[in-house]
MARMARFI-361981 format. One record per residue (C-alpha): residue number from 1; y, x, z. Coordinates in pm, whole numbers. Each point is the difference from the previous one (the first is absolute). Layout:
! residues N
(NUM,(Y,X,Z)),
...
END
This chain:
! residues 74
(1,(0,0,0)),
(2,(329,144,-112)),
(3,(316,-47,204)),
(4,(257,-196,-201)),
(5,(328,-132,127)),
(6,(151,-310,-158)),
(7,(309,42,-222)),
(8,(263,-140,239)),
(9,(-124,213,289)),
(10,(-10,302,-233)),
(11,(362,-60,-99)),
(12,(105,-21,364)),
(13,(-197,311,98)),
(14,(146,201,-288)),
(15,(354,-115,82)),
(16,(-37,89,366)),
(17,(-159,333,-90)),
(18,(290,92,-229)),
(19,(263,-94,260)),
(20,(-175,185,283)),
(21,(-67,314,-203)),
(22,(359,11,-124)),
(23,(122,-36,359)),
(24,(-233,278,115)),
(25,(108,227,-285)),
(26,(370,-51,72)),
(27,(-53,47,373)),
(28,(-210,313,-50)),
(29,(249,144,-249)),
(30,(291,-48,237)),
(31,(-181,151,300)),
(32,(-151,299,-178)),
(33,(186,191,-265)),
(34,(-241,-30,-292)),
(35,(70,64,-364)),
(36,(18,-253,-279)),
(37,(-327,123,-147)),
(38,(-182,-61,329)),
(39,(147,-349,14)),
(40,(-116,-75,-356)),
(41,(-350,129,75)),
(42,(-19,-215,313)),
(43,(115,-306,-199)),
(44,(-252,72,-275)),
(45,(-279,19,259)),
(46,(102,-338,142)),
(47,(0,-153,-349)),
(48,(-338,160,-75)),
(49,(-155,-177,300)),
(50,(114,-343,-122)),
(51,(-101,81,-359)),
(52,(-350,98,115)),
(53,(-41,-322,200)),
(54,(105,-206,-303)),
(55,(-233,192,-234)),
(56,(-289,-49,244)),
(57,(80,-374,-6)),
(58,(52,-12,376)),
(59,(355,-122,-59)),
(60,(50,-259,-272)),
(61,(375,-35,-44)),
(62,(149,-299,-173)),
(63,(353,150,23)),
(64,(115,-329,156)),
(65,(-51,-168,-338)),
(66,(282,194,-168)),
(67,(-204,119,-296)),
(68,(-196,-319,-51)),
(69,(209,-200,-244)),
(70,(-84,-366,-7)),
(71,(45,-156,-338)),
(72,(145,-345,10)),
(73,(-66,-246,-275)),
(74,(317,-162,-126)),
END
């Protein structure tokens, strides 16, 4: 049995993850004098984690329905 999270929960988890990791990056950068390259590497690692979870189909984002155009019949 594979762990799969429904699309709405995936969207919420991804949104919270992005907000928390950005907060942690900004807080860490202000407390410790790190270079821009280190900050970019840290951000890339955070993105890689989410990308891997999406590729493994653990997270199934729906992007809050933004990219799901509904065609209306006129």
